[in-house]
N, C-alpha and C positions, 0 to 999 in steps of 0.2 A: 360453573356452578359446582361440578364434582370436586374441583380443587378446594373450594370452601368447605365442602362436606368432609373431605379428608383432613383438613386442618382442625376441624371440630373433633374428628376422631382422635387425633393425636392428643389434643387437650383432654379429651374424655379418658384416654388410657392413662395419662399422667396423674390426673386427679383421683381416679378410682384406685390406682395402685397405692397412693398415699392414704386414702380412706381405709383400704384393707389393712394396711399396716397399723393405723391408729386404732381400728376396731379391735385388733388383737391385743393392744396394750390397755384398753379401757378396764377390763376385769381385774387387772393387776394394780389399779390405782384406787385411791379413796379420797374423800374430802374435796377440797377446792381444786386439787390437781385433776381429779377425775371430772369434776364439773366443767372445768375449762376445756378439757380435751373433748368432752361430749359436745359442748357448744361449738367447738372448732369443726368437728366432724359434721354436725348438723348444718353448719354454714357451707361446707364443701359439698354436701349432698344437694343443697339448694342450687349451688353453682352447676352441678352436674345436670340437674333437671333443666336448667336454662340452656345448657349445651344441647340436650336432647330436643328441646323445643326449636332451637336454631337448626339442628340437623333435619328435623321434621319439615321445616319451611323449605330448606334446600332441596329435599327429596321431591316436594311438590313442584319445584321449578325445573327439575331434570326431565328431559324428553321421555315420553311414554315408553319407548322401546328399551331404555336403560333403567327405568325407574324400579322394576322388580328387584334387581340386584341390590340397590341401595336401601330399598324398603326392608329387605331381609336382614341386612346388616343393622339397620336401625332397630328392628324388632329384637335382635339378639342383645343389643345394648340396653334396651328397656328391661329385658329379662334379667340382665346382669345387675342393673341398679335396684330392681325389686329384691334380688337376693341380698345385696349389700344392705338395703334398708332393714330387711328382716334380721340380719346378723347384728346390725347396729342396735336395734331395739332389744335384742337379747343380751347384748354386751352391757347395756346400761343397768340391767338388773342382776348381772352376774358378778361374782367375786371369786377370786382365787382363794385357795385354802389359807394361804398366808394372810391375805387381807381380811378374810372372814374371822379368823382367830384374833387378829389385831383389833377388829371392831368389837367383837363380843367379849374378849378377855376371858375371865374365869367362868363366865356364863355361857361359854361356847357350846358345851354339851347340852345344857338345858334349853338353849334358845335355837338350836339348829333346826328342830322340827318346825318351830314357828317361822323361821326364815324360809324353809322349804315350802311351807304352805303359802307364804306371801309370794314367793317366786311363782308358784303354780297359778295363783290367782292373777298375778300380773301377766303371766304368759297367756292365760285364757283371755284376758282383756285385749292383749296384743293380737291374738288370733282373730278375735271379732273385728278389731280395727283393720286388720289385713284383708278380711273378707269384704268389708265395706270398700276398701281401696281397690280391690280387684274388680268389684262390681262397677265402680266409678271408671276404672280404666277400660273395661269392656264397653261401657257406654260411649266413652271418648273414642275408642277404636271404631265402633259402629258409625259414629258421626263422621270420622275421617274417611271411612270407606264410602259413605254416602256422598261426601263432598267430592272425592276423587271420581266416583261413578258419574256424578253430575258433570264434572269437567270433561270426562271422556265423551259423555253424551253430547255436550255442546260442541266438541271438536268434530264428532261424527256428523252432527246436523250442519255444521259449517261446511264440511267437505261435500255433503249431499247437495247443499245449496249451490256450491261452486260447480259441481258436476251438472246440476240442472241448468245453470246458466250456459254452460258449454254446449249442452244438448240443444237448447233453444237457439243458440247462435248457429249451430250446425244445420238445424232445420231451416232457419232463415236463409242461409247460403244455398241450401238445396232448392228452396222455392225460387230464389233468384236465378239459379242455374236452369231450372225447369222453364221459367219464363223466357230466358234467353234462348233456350233450345226451341221453344215454340215459335218465337219470333223469327229465328233463323230458318226454321222449317217452312214458315209461310213465305218468307222472302225467296227461298230456293224454289218453292212450288210455282210462284209467280214468274220467276226467271225461266224455269223449264217450259212453262206454258207459252211464254212469249217466244222462246227459241223454237218451240214446235210450230207455232203459227207462222213464224218467219220462214222456216224451212219448208212448210207445206204450201204456202201461197204461190211460189214460182211453178211448182208442179201442176197446180190446178190451172194456172194460166196456160201452160204448155198443152195440157190435155184438151182444153177448150179450143185452141187453134187447130189441133189435128182434126178434131171432129168437124170443124167448119170446112176444112179443105176437102174432107171425104164427101160431104154432102154436096159440095159444089161440083 
């Protein structure tokens, strides 16, 4: 299972490096070229999200004693993709000075304030969207913790059930041993009693003969 996780890690590193490079290029482009690059990055981000989902599934299959290490790595990857998504959103509304002047032409000076205002409004909307996404991720994380806790609880209950069965079997063997000891003790008592009677009978016969001779 850990080998699959590490394979997903390699794919994650390759794709995120390419995304980072493209995000840096987006503000320098305009028109159709920029649109195509934005669509390409959006597609790659979706691919990365799917990788994270696969890694999450792999972590759940890893033995409990090794799971915390992989969970920590997965958490850092989720934080990295959150940062990339934020940078991607900002890059879509950002323009380099060269592109901005090219788009605005002679009206660059008079329209710059309007562009700044538009960027501020869009940034505000993006912040609100990010807050909603963070809330959604917290809910999802809480659900995952609940699922993992339930799994651990089930494993503990299973172990307790197994231990209980072992204890019951040990008690049954103990009762059988006690019964066998009691039976052996009764047999030994009977044997000793018979031996005592057997050894005592000749002596009683001898004493009776002696007494008879004396009185004669």
